[in-house]
C-alpha positions as CSV (number, residue, x, y, z in Angstrom):
1,X,-11.8,-17.2,-30.2
2,X,-11.1,-20.4,-32.3
3,X,-10.4,-23.7,-30.7
4,X,-7.0,-24.2,-29.0
5,X,-4.8,-26.2,-31.3
6,X,-4.0,-28.9,-28.7
7,X,-0.5,-28.0,-27.7
8,X,0.5,-27.7,-24.1
9,X,3.7,-26.1,-22.7
10,X,4.7,-29.3,-20.9
11,X,4.3,-31.6,-23.9
12,X,6.0,-29.4,-26.4
13,X,8.8,-28.4,-24.1
14,X,9.6,-32.0,-23.4
15,X,9.2,-33.5,-26.8
16,X,10.4,-30.8,-29.3
17,X,13.6,-29.1,-28.4
18,X,15.0,-28.3,-31.9
19,X,14.7,-24.8,-33.3
20,X,12.6,-24.8,-36.4
21,X,14.2,-24.4,-39.8
22,X,14.3,-20.9,-41.4
23,X,11.3,-21.8,-43.6
24,X,9.1,-23.2,-40.9
25,X,6.9,-20.4,-39.5
26,X,3.6,-22.3,-39.3
27,X,1.7,-22.4,-36.0
28,X,3.3,-25.7,-34.9
29,X,6.8,-24.2,-35.3
30,X,5.6,-21.0,-33.5
31,X,4.2,-23.1,-30.7
32,X,7.5,-24.9,-30.4
33,X,9.5,-21.7,-30.0
34,X,7.0,-20.2,-27.5
35,X,7.1,-23.4,-25.4
36,X,10.9,-23.0,-25.2
37,X,10.4,-19.3,-24.4
38,X,8.0,-20.2,-21.6
39,X,10.6,-22.5,-20.1
40,X,13.5,-20.1,-20.4
41,X,15.1,-19.6,-17.0
42,X,15.7,-15.9,-17.7
43,X,12.0,-15.3,-17.7
44,X,11.3,-17.1,-14.4
45,X,8.0,-18.8,-15.2
46,X,6.3,-16.2,-17.4
47,X,2.7,-15.9,-18.5
48,X,2.5,-16.3,-22.3
49,X,-0.1,-16.3,-25.0
50,X,0.3,-16.6,-28.8
51,X,-2.6,-16.3,-31.3
52,X,-2.7,-16.7,-35.0
53,X,-4.2,-13.4,-36.2
54,X,-5.6,-14.9,-39.4
55,X,-7.7,-17.6,-37.7
56,X,-7.9,-16.4,-34.1
57,X,-6.6,-19.8,-33.0
58,X,-4.7,-19.9,-29.7
59,X,-1.5,-21.4,-30.8
60,X,0.2,-21.6,-27.4
61,X,-0.4,-20.5,-23.8
62,X,1.5,-21.0,-20.6
63,X,0.1,-19.7,-17.3
64,X,-2.6,-18.1,-19.5
65,X,-5.1,-17.6,-16.7
66,X,-2.5,-16.5,-14.0
67,X,-3.0,-12.9,-12.9
68,X,0.1,-11.0,-13.5
69,X,1.4,-7.4,-13.4
70,X,1.1,-6.0,-16.9
71,X,3.3,-2.9,-16.4
72,X,3.0,-0.6,-19.4
73,X,1.2,-3.1,-21.6
74,X,-1.8,-1.8,-19.7
75,X,-1.6,1.2,-22.0
76,X,-3.2,-1.0,-24.7
77,X,-6.4,-0.8,-22.8
78,X,-6.1,2.9,-22.4
79,X,-5.7,3.1,-26.2
80,X,-8.7,1.0,-26.9
81,X,-10.8,3.1,-24.5
82,X,-9.5,6.3,-26.2
83,X,-10.7,5.1,-29.6
84,X,-13.9,3.7,-28.3
85,X,-15.2,6.8,-26.5
86,X,-13.4,9.7,-28.1
87,X,-13.3,11.2,-31.6
88,X,-9.8,10.5,-33.0
89,X,-9.7,14.0,-34.6
90,X,-10.7,15.9,-31.4
91,X,-8.2,18.4,-30.0
92,X,-8.1,20.0,-26.6
93,X,-8.1,23.8,-26.3
94,X,-6.8,25.9,-23.4
95,X,-7.0,29.7,-23.3
96,X,-5.6,32.2,-20.8
97,X,-7.2,35.6,-20.6
98,X,-7.3,38.7,-18.4
99,X,-9.9,38.4,-15.7
100,X,-13.0,40.4,-14.8
101,X,-11.3,42.3,-11.9
102,X,-7.8,43.7,-11.5
103,X,-5.1,41.2,-10.7
104,X,-7.1,38.3,-12.1
105,X,-6.9,35.9,-15.0
106,X,-9.2,33.2,-16.5
107,X,-7.9,29.8,-17.6
108,X,-10.5,28.0,-19.6
109,X,-9.3,24.4,-20.2
110,X,-10.6,21.1,-21.5
111,X,-8.4,18.8,-19.4
112,X,-5.7,19.1,-22.1
113,X,-3.3,16.2,-21.3
114,X,-0.7,17.6,-23.7
115,X,0.4,20.8,-21.7
116,X,3.8,20.2,-20.3
117,X,5.2,20.9,-16.8
118,X,8.7,21.4,-18.2
119,X,9.4,24.5,-20.3
120,X,12.5,23.0,-22.0
121,X,10.5,19.9,-23.1
122,X,7.7,22.1,-24.2
123,X,9.9,24.2,-26.5
124,X,11.5,21.1,-28.0
125,X,8.2,19.5,-28.7
126,X,6.3,22.7,-29.6
127,X,4.0,22.2,-26.6
128,X,2.5,24.8,-24.3
129,X,3.9,24.6,-20.7
130,X,2.6,25.7,-17.3
131,X,5.7,27.8,-16.8
132,X,4.8,29.7,-19.9
133,X,1.2,30.2,-18.8
134,X,2.4,31.5,-15.4
135,X,5.0,33.9,-16.9
136,X,2.6,35.1,-19.6
137,X,-0.2,35.8,-17.0
138,X,2.0,37.8,-14.7
139,X,3.4,39.8,-17.7
140,X,-0.1,40.6,-19.0
141,X,-1.5,41.6,-15.6
142,X,1.5,43.8,-14.8
143,X,1.0,45.5,-18.1
144,X,-2.7,46.0,-17.5
145,X,-2.2,47.4,-13.9
146,X,1.2,49.1,-14.3
147,X,2.2,47.4,-11.0
148,X,4.3,44.4,-9.9
149,X,1.9,41.6,-9.2
150,X,1.8,40.5,-5.6
151,X,-1.6,38.8,-5.5
152,X,-3.5,37.0,-8.3
153,X,-6.9,35.5,-8.5
154,X,-7.3,32.7,-11.1
155,X,-10.7,31.7,-12.4
156,X,-10.3,28.2,-14.0
157,X,-12.3,25.5,-15.6
158,X,-11.3,21.8,-16.4
159,X,-7.7,21.8,-15.1
160,X,-6.1,18.8,-13.4
161,X,-5.6,19.1,-9.6
162,X,-1.9,18.3,-10.1
163,X,-1.6,21.1,-12.6
164,X,-3.2,23.5,-10.2
165,X,-0.6,22.5,-7.6
166,X,2.1,23.0,-10.2
167,X,0.8,26.5,-11.1
168,X,0.6,27.4,-7.4
169,X,4.3,26.4,-7.0
170,X,5.4,28.4,-10.0
171,X,3.6,31.6,-8.7
172,X,5.0,31.0,-5.2
173,X,8.5,31.0,-6.5
174,X,7.8,34.4,-8.0
175,X,6.5,35.6,-4.6
176,X,2.9,35.8,-5.8
177,X,0.0,34.8,-3.6
178,X,-2.7,33.0,-5.7
179,X,-6.3,32.2,-5.1
180,X,-8.0,29.7,-7.3
181,X,-11.8,29.9,-8.1
182,X,-13.4,27.0,-9.9
183,X,-16.0,28.1,-12.4
184,X,-18.2,26.5,-15.1
185,X,-17.2,26.7,-18.7
186,X,-20.0,29.3,-19.3
187,X,-18.7,31.4,-16.4
188,X,-15.2,31.2,-17.7
189,X,-16.1,32.4,-21.1
190,X,-18.3,35.2,-19.7
191,X,-15.7,36.6,-17.4
192,X,-12.7,36.3,-19.8
193,X,-11.2,39.5,-21.1
194,X,-8.4,40.0,-23.6
195,X,-6.8,36.7,-24.5
196,X,-3.2,36.2,-23.6
197,X,-2.4,32.6,-24.6
198,X,-4.3,30.2,-26.8
199,X,-3.2,26.6,-27.0
200,X,-4.4,23.7,-29.0
201,X,-3.2,20.1,-28.6
202,X,-2.6,17.5,-31.3
203,X,-5.5,15.2,-32.1
204,X,-6.6,12.4,-29.8
205,X,-5.1,9.9,-32.3
206,X,-1.7,11.7,-32.2
207,X,-1.7,11.8,-28.4
208,X,-2.6,8.1,-28.3
209,X,0.2,7.3,-30.7
210,X,2.7,9.2,-28.6
211,X,1.9,7.5,-25.3
212,X,2.1,4.1,-27.0
213,X,5.3,4.9,-28.8
214,X,7.1,6.4,-25.8
215,X,5.2,4.8,-23.0
216,X,4.2,8.2,-21.6
217,X,2.6,7.4,-18.2
218,X,1.0,10.8,-17.6
219,X,-0.6,10.9,-21.1
220,X,-1.9,7.4,-20.9
221,X,-3.4,8.0,-17.4
222,X,-5.1,11.3,-18.5
223,X,-6.4,9.9,-21.7
224,X,-7.8,6.9,-19.8
225,X,-9.7,9.3,-17.5
226,X,-11.0,11.5,-20.3
227,X,-12.3,8.3,-22.1
228,X,-13.9,7.2,-18.8
229,X,-15.6,10.5,-18.5
230,X,-16.9,10.3,-22.1
231,X,-18.2,6.8,-21.3
232,X,-20.3,8.2,-18.4
233,X,-18.0,7.0,-15.6
234,X,-16.0,8.8,-12.9
235,X,-13.1,11.0,-13.8
236,X,-10.7,8.9,-11.7
237,X,-9.1,5.4,-11.4
238,X,-12.4,4.0,-10.2
239,X,-14.0,5.2,-13.4
240,X,-11.1,3.9,-15.5
241,X,-11.6,0.4,-13.9
242,X,-15.3,0.5,-14.8
243,X,-14.6,1.6,-18.3
244,X,-12.0,-1.0,-19.0
245,X,-14.1,-3.8,-17.6
246,X,-17.2,-2.7,-19.6
247,X,-15.1,-2.4,-22.7
248,X,-13.7,-5.9,-22.4
249,X,-17.1,-7.4,-21.9
250,X,-18.5,-5.6,-24.9
251,X,-15.7,-7.0,-27.0
252,X,-16.6,-10.5,-25.9
253,X,-13.5,-10.9,-23.6
254,X,-13.8,-12.3,-20.2
255,X,-12.9,-9.5,-17.8
256,X,-12.8,-11.6,-14.6
257,X,-9.0,-11.8,-14.7
258,X,-8.4,-8.1,-14.6
259,X,-7.7,-5.7,-11.7
260,X,-7.4,-2.0,-12.7
261,X,-5.7,0.5,-10.4
262,X,-4.6,3.0,-13.1
263,X,-4.7,3.5,-16.8
264,X,-0.9,3.6,-17.4
265,X,0.3,0.3,-15.7
266,X,2.4,2.1,-13.1
267,X,0.6,0.4,-10.2
268,X,1.9,-2.9,-9.1
269,X,-1.6,-3.8,-8.0
270,X,-2.8,-3.9,-11.6
271,X,-3.4,-7.5,-12.8
272,X,-4.2,-9.1,-16.1
273,X,-4.0,-12.5,-17.6
274,X,-2.1,-13.4,-20.8
275,X,-5.2,-15.0,-22.1
276,X,-7.1,-11.8,-21.7
277,X,-4.4,-9.7,-23.3
278,X,-4.0,-12.1,-26.2
279,X,-7.7,-11.9,-27.0
280,X,-7.5,-8.1,-26.8
281,X,-4.6,-8.0,-29.3
282,X,-6.5,-10.3,-31.6
283,X,-9.7,-8.1,-31.4
284,X,-7.6,-4.9,-32.0
285,X,-6.1,-6.3,-35.2
286,X,-9.4,-7.4,-36.8
287,X,-11.5,-4.3,-35.7
288,X,-11.4,-1.4,-38.2
289,X,-11.6,1.1,-35.4
290,X,-9.1,-0.4,-33.0
291,X,-6.6,-1.5,-35.7
292,X,-5.4,2.2,-35.7
293,X,-3.6,1.3,-32.4
294,X,-1.2,-1.0,-34.3
295,X,0.1,2.1,-36.2
296,X,1.1,3.7,-33.0
297,X,3.1,0.8,-31.5
298,X,6.9,0.9,-31.4
299,X,8.7,-1.0,-34.1
300,X,11.5,-3.4,-33.2
301,X,14.9,-1.8,-33.9
302,X,13.4,1.3,-35.4
303,X,11.0,3.4,-33.3
304,X,10.0,4.4,-29.8
305,X,10.8,2.2,-26.8
306,X,11.9,-0.6,-29.2
307,X,14.3,1.4,-31.2
308,X,17.4,-0.1,-29.6
309,X,16.1,-3.6,-29.3
310,X,16.7,-6.5,-31.8
311,X,19.7,-4.7,-33.4
312,X,22.1,-7.0,-31.6
313,X,20.0,-9.7,-30.1
314,X,17.9,-10.6,-33.2
315,X,18.8,-8.5,-36.3
316,X,16.4,-10.5,-38.5
317,X,13.5,-9.3,-36.4
318,X,14.2,-5.6,-37.0
319,X,11.0,-4.1,-38.4
320,X,9.0,-7.2,-38.0
321,X,7.9,-6.8,-34.4
322,X,5.3,-4.1,-33.4
323,X,4.7,-4.2,-29.6
324,X,4.0,-2.3,-26.4
325,X,6.8,-2.6,-23.9
326,X,6.4,-2.8,-20.1
327,X,8.8,-2.4,-17.3
328,X,8.6,-2.3,-13.5
329,X,11.1,-3.4,-10.9
330,X,11.1,-7.2,-11.3
331,X,8.7,-7.1,-14.3
332,X,9.3,-7.2,-18.0
333,X,6.4,-7.5,-20.5
334,X,5.9,-7.2,-24.2
335,X,2.6,-7.3,-26.1
336,X,2.0,-6.9,-29.8
337,X,2.5,-8.5,-33.2
338,X,5.1,-10.5,-35.0
339,X,5.4,-11.1,-38.8
340,X,6.5,-14.7,-39.4
341,X,6.4,-15.3,-43.1
342,X,2.8,-15.6,-44.3
343,X,1.7,-15.8,-40.7
344,X,1.1,-12.9,-38.3
345,X,0.9,-13.6,-34.6
346,X,-0.4,-11.6,-31.7
347,X,1.6,-12.3,-28.6
348,X,1.9,-11.3,-24.9
349,X,4.8,-12.2,-22.6
350,X,4.6,-11.2,-18.9
351,X,7.6,-12.0,-16.8
352,X,6.8,-10.6,-13.4
353,X,8.6,-13.0,-11.1
354,X,12.1,-11.7,-12.0
355,X,14.8,-10.9,-9.5
356,X,14.5,-7.2,-8.8
357,X,17.7,-6.1,-10.5
358,X,18.4,-4.3,-13.8
359,X,20.6,-7.2,-14.9
360,X,17.7,-9.7,-14.5
361,X,15.4,-7.4,-16.4
362,X,17.9,-6.9,-19.2
363,X,18.4,-10.7,-19.6
364,X,14.6,-11.2,-19.7
365,X,14.2,-8.6,-22.5
366,X,17.0,-10.1,-24.5
367,X,15.6,-13.6,-24.1
368,X,12.2,-12.5,-25.3
369,X,13.7,-10.8,-28.3
370,X,15.9,-13.8,-29.3
371,X,12.9,-16.1,-29.2
372,X,10.8,-13.8,-31.3
373,X,13.8,-13.5,-33.7
374,X,13.6,-17.2,-34.3
375,X,10.2,-16.8,-35.9
376,X,10.6,-13.3,-37.6
377,X,10.4,-13.4,-41.4
378,X,9.1,-10.9,-43.9
379,X,5.8,-11.7,-45.6
380,X,6.3,-14.7,-47.9
381,X,5.2,-13.1,-51.1
382,X,8.2,-10.8,-51.0
383,X,10.5,-13.8,-50.9
384,X,8.6,-15.5,-53.7
385,X,8.7,-12.3,-55.9
386,X,12.5,-12.0,-55.3
387,X,13.1,-15.6,-56.2
388,X,11.0,-15.2,-59.4
389,X,13.0,-12.1,-60.4
390,X,16.3,-14.0,-60.0
391,X,15.1,-17.0,-62.1
392,X,14.0,-14.7,-64.9
393,X,17.5,-13.2,-65.1
């Protein structure tokens, strides 16, 4: 990380109150805007960091070392772990087959995070669902035995405990008593009969893009755990914490300010600092492996969880902000990248001391967007090319 430019929130907020002109998007102008953002009453003393991506210089920080609730910006760490420890082109396969004895089936899984618990969502998104697996298994067993299924033994491998509970509930609603038997992958393949259902997920990269774009908590949580397992850690939140901490240290980022309770950001016990997240964003942008994360981020006014933002609050920023959103009761956060003329900035804003109302959260989001809109500007070369074309005519 390059040397801090020398600005402080107090000095800038007190001495420079004017909004910079439309042509001033240099670090000093950016620091001025972010000083005003940090002092905005709608954000209730936020934690803020702004970094010049080109130089790595910290342009501005306020409460940079204060531990705050990241909300879903924690998913950035899950994405980094995903690309660090998993092959981006890997897919997860799940097969359902008839079992070795009557009234039995075999489900051989790979902890596929993509299988849906909702059949309507699954059909819309072309995903396999657990209701489909349950219905298909009963149909196949009934066809094999010629009798209505009353009891079913399920040999399974690498399924989530919550998905087993969901399957049990689905069978119970059909008045079928189920018994689950956990087996190894080798045993699952050895005991599998005729295949009934074969499911393959999208690639790891596509799943990562999805949970970043739509802030899918379950996918982020499961991918974080799969990455932790691949890293040699436990397949739970403890393993996720170890994985994230190790990853930060290996990236040269001080991990002392982080507390990890899950991989999605849902827990209010998660803690990060703006300084840590700012450094993470900078490292992501300059690393050829992690820069893929930027492609999956929502785009202001266009895609994902940012598709409705900026359209009214800061129209000039539409398409120029790529960022991960975060929301909990009393918490609004945003972490990503802003194009500001010839400059690109990595930024993190965590406002976690808000009044716990939807009105306060909405005001905070709009305030953040307006301040970013003050700096948003397409890359300067486009402006120059346009001006040149006009002068020739």
